[in-house]
DSSP file (Angstrom, degrees, kcal/mol; ACC not computed):
  #  RESIDUE AA STRUCTURE BP1 BP2  ACC     N-H-->O    O-->H-N    N-H-->O    O-->H-N    TCO  KAPPA ALPHA  PHI   PSI    X-CA   Y-CA   Z-CA
    1    1 A M              0   0    0      0, 0.0    45,-1.9     0, 0.0     2,-0.5   0.000 360.0 360.0 360.0 139.6  120.5   87.6  126.1
    2    2 A I  E     -a   46   0A   0     43,-0.2     2,-0.3    34,-0.0    45,-0.2  -0.979 360.0-168.2-120.0 126.6  121.4   90.2  123.5
    3    3 A L  E     -a   47   0A   0     43,-3.1    45,-2.8    -2,-0.5     2,-0.3  -0.796  16.2-126.1-112.2 154.4  119.5   90.2  120.1
    4    4 A Y  E     +a   48   0A   0     -2,-0.3     2,-0.3    43,-0.2    45,-0.2  -0.774  26.9 172.3-102.9 144.6  120.4   92.1  116.9
    5    5 A S        -     0   0    0     43,-2.4     3,-0.2    -2,-0.3    45,-0.2  -0.989  32.2-146.3-145.5 145.3  118.2   94.5  115.0
    6    6 A K  S    S+     0   0    0     -2,-0.3     2,-0.4     1,-0.2    -1,-0.1   0.724  98.6  42.1 -77.7 -22.1  118.9   96.8  112.0
    7    7 A N     >  +     0   0    0      1,-0.1     4,-1.8    41,-0.1    -1,-0.2  -0.818  61.6 177.8-131.7  92.0  116.3   99.3  113.4
    8    8 A L  H  > S+     0   0    0     -2,-0.4     4,-2.8    -3,-0.2     5,-0.2   0.886  81.4  55.7 -61.1 -40.7  116.4   99.9  117.1
    9    9 A E  H  > S+     0   0    0      1,-0.2     4,-1.9     2,-0.2    -1,-0.2   0.903 108.0  47.7 -62.8 -41.7  113.6  102.5  117.1
   10   10 A A  H  > S+     0   0    0      2,-0.2     4,-1.9     1,-0.2    -1,-0.2   0.909 113.9  47.1 -65.6 -41.8  111.1  100.2  115.4
   11   11 A V  H  X S+     0   0    0     -4,-1.8     4,-2.5     2,-0.2    -2,-0.2   0.901 108.7  55.2 -66.4 -40.0  111.9   97.3  117.8
   12   12 A Q  H  X S+     0   0    0     -4,-2.8     4,-1.9     1,-0.2    -1,-0.2   0.902 108.6  48.3 -60.3 -41.0  111.7   99.6  120.8
   13   13 A E  H  X S+     0   0    0     -4,-1.9     4,-2.3     2,-0.2    -1,-0.2   0.900 110.7  50.7 -65.9 -40.9  108.2  100.6  119.7
   14   14 A K  H  X S+     0   0    0     -4,-1.9     4,-1.8     2,-0.2    -2,-0.2   0.876 107.1  54.8 -64.4 -37.5  107.1   97.0  119.2
   15   15 A V  H  <>S+     0   0    0     -4,-2.5     5,-2.6     2,-0.2     4,-0.3   0.940 110.1  45.9 -59.8 -47.6  108.4   96.1  122.7
   16   16 A R  H ><5S+     0   0    0     -4,-1.9     3,-1.4     1,-0.2    -2,-0.2   0.913 111.3  51.7 -62.6 -43.4  106.2   98.8  124.2
   17   17 A Q  H 3<5S+     0   0    0     -4,-2.3    -1,-0.2     1,-0.3    -2,-0.2   0.810 107.7  53.4 -63.8 -29.7  103.2   97.8  122.2
   18   18 A A  T 3<5S-     0   0    0     -4,-1.8    -1,-0.3    -5,-0.2    -2,-0.2   0.442 124.7-100.7 -86.4   0.2  103.7   94.2  123.3
   19   19 A G  T < 5S+     0   0    0     -3,-1.4    -3,-0.2    -4,-0.3    -2,-0.1   0.549  75.9 139.7  94.1   7.8  103.7   95.2  127.0
   20   20 A G      < -     0   0    0     -5,-2.6     2,-0.4    -6,-0.2    -1,-0.3  -0.343  46.3-129.3 -78.0 166.8  107.5   95.1  127.6
   21   21 A T  E     -B   38   0A   0     17,-2.8    17,-2.8    -2,-0.1     2,-0.6  -0.974   8.8-132.8-121.3 129.1  109.3   97.7  129.6
   22   22 A I  E     +B   37   0A   0     -2,-0.4    15,-0.3    15,-0.2     3,-0.2  -0.716  24.8 179.4 -77.4 118.3  112.4   99.6  128.5
   23   23 A T  E    S+     0   0A   0     13,-1.5     2,-0.3    -2,-0.6    14,-0.2   0.678  72.2  20.9 -96.8 -20.6  114.8   99.3  131.4
   24   24 A K  E    S-B   36   0A   0     12,-1.5    12,-2.1     3,-0.0    -1,-0.3  -0.901  84.3-127.5-149.4 118.2  117.7  101.3  129.9
   25   25 A D  E     -     0   0A   0     -2,-0.3     9,-0.1    10,-0.2    11,-0.1  -0.083  49.1 -67.0 -61.7 164.1  117.2  103.7  127.0
   26   26 A T  E     +     0   0A   0      9,-0.1     2,-0.3     7,-0.1     9,-0.2  -0.235  63.4 171.3 -55.2 133.3  119.2  103.5  123.8
   27   27 A F  E     -B   34   0A   0      7,-2.4     7,-2.1    -3,-0.1     2,-0.3  -0.969  30.7-111.7-142.9 157.8  122.9  104.3  124.4
   28   28 A S  E     +B   33   0A   0     -2,-0.3     5,-0.3     5,-0.2     0, 0.0  -0.624  34.5 167.9 -89.6 148.8  126.1  104.1  122.4
   29   29 A F  E >   -B   32   0A   0      3,-2.7     3,-2.6    -2,-0.3     2,-0.2  -0.946  53.3 -65.9-148.4 164.1  128.9  101.7  123.1
   30   30 A P  T 3  S+     0   0    0      0, 0.0     3,-0.1     0, 0.0     0, 0.0  -0.360 126.3  21.3 -56.6 117.0  132.0  100.6  121.1
   31   31 A G  T 3  S-     0   0    0     -2,-0.2     2,-0.3     1,-0.1    -3,-0.0   0.344 129.4 -43.5 106.5  -6.0  130.6   98.8  118.1
   32   32 A G  E <   -B   29   0A   0     -3,-2.6    -3,-2.7    19,-0.1     2,-0.3  -0.997  69.3 -62.3 157.8-149.8  127.1  100.2  118.1
   33   33 A R  E     +BC  28  49A   0     16,-2.7    16,-2.7    -2,-0.3     2,-0.3  -0.936  41.3 171.3-136.8 157.1  124.0  101.1  120.1
   34   34 A R  E     -BC  27  48A   0     -7,-2.1    -7,-2.4    -2,-0.3     2,-0.3  -0.986  17.8-152.5-158.4 165.5  121.6   99.1  122.3
   35   35 A F  E     - C   0  47A   0     12,-2.0    12,-2.5    -2,-0.3     2,-0.3  -0.959  18.1-132.4-137.2 159.2  118.8   99.3  124.7
   36   36 A H  E     +BC  24  46A   0    -12,-2.1   -13,-1.5    -2,-0.3   -12,-1.5  -0.832  25.8 177.5-112.2 150.4  117.7   96.9  127.5
   37   37 A L  E     -BC  22  45A   0      8,-2.7     8,-2.8    -2,-0.3     2,-0.4  -0.959  25.7-137.5-146.3 162.1  114.2   95.7  128.2
   38   38 A A  E     -BC  21  44A   0    -17,-2.8   -17,-2.8    -2,-0.3     6,-0.2  -0.996  25.1-139.6-120.3 128.9  112.1   93.4  130.4
   39   39 A D    >   -     0   0    0      4,-2.2     3,-2.8    -2,-0.4   -19,-0.1  -0.298  38.3 -89.7 -79.0 172.0  109.5   91.3  128.7
   40   40 A P  T 3  S+     0   0    0      0, 0.0    -1,-0.1     0, 0.0   -20,-0.0   0.748 129.6  55.3 -56.8 -23.3  106.1   90.7  130.4
   41   41 A A  T 3  S-     0   0    0      2,-0.1   -21,-0.0     1,-0.0    -2,-0.0   0.498 121.7-107.4 -86.1  -3.9  107.5   87.7  132.2
   42   42 A G    <   +     0   0    0     -3,-2.8     2,-0.3     1,-0.3   -22,-0.0   0.494  68.0 148.1  93.4   4.3  110.3   89.8  133.7
   43   43 A N        -     0   0    0      1,-0.0    -4,-2.2    -5,-0.0     2,-0.4  -0.559  43.3-133.1 -73.4 134.6  113.2   88.4  131.6
   44   44 A E  E     + C   0  38A   0     -2,-0.3     2,-0.3    -6,-0.2    -6,-0.2  -0.773  34.8 162.7 -93.7 131.7  115.9   91.0  130.9
   45   45 A L  E     - C   0  37A   0     -8,-2.8    -8,-2.7    -2,-0.4     2,-0.3  -0.852  24.9-142.7-135.8 168.8  117.1   91.3  127.3
   46   46 A A  E     -aC   2  36A   0    -45,-1.9   -43,-3.1    -2,-0.3     2,-0.4  -0.988   3.3-155.0-135.3 148.5  119.0   93.7  125.2
   47   47 A I  E     -aC   3  35A   0    -12,-2.5   -12,-2.0    -2,-0.3     2,-0.3  -0.989  20.6-175.6-120.0 130.1  118.7   94.7  121.5
   48   48 A W  E     -aC   4  34A   0    -45,-2.8   -43,-2.4    -2,-0.4     2,-0.3  -0.875  12.8-170.0-127.6 160.4  121.7   96.1  119.7
   49   49 A S  E     - C   0  33A   0    -16,-2.7   -16,-2.7    -2,-0.3   -43,-0.1  -0.986  25.3-142.0-142.7 148.7  122.5   97.5  116.3
   50   50 A D              0   0    0     -2,-0.3   -44,-0.1   -18,-0.2   -19,-0.1   0.363 360.0 360.0 -90.7   6.3  125.8   98.3  114.7
   51   51 A K              0   0    0    -18,-0.1    -1,-0.2   -45,-0.1   -19,-0.1   0.369 360.0 360.0-114.4 360.0  124.2  101.5  113.1
């Protein structure tokens, strides 16, 4: 699942505070930037931004 955020850095900090794990640091791709994470249950997600 990929979710959208206007502020990747703020969401990344909230993920860490909630016990999630960043599995792939923020990177650029055509159309924006994103990072991947695993939540405490082990589900893999991505957060992206067009900025």
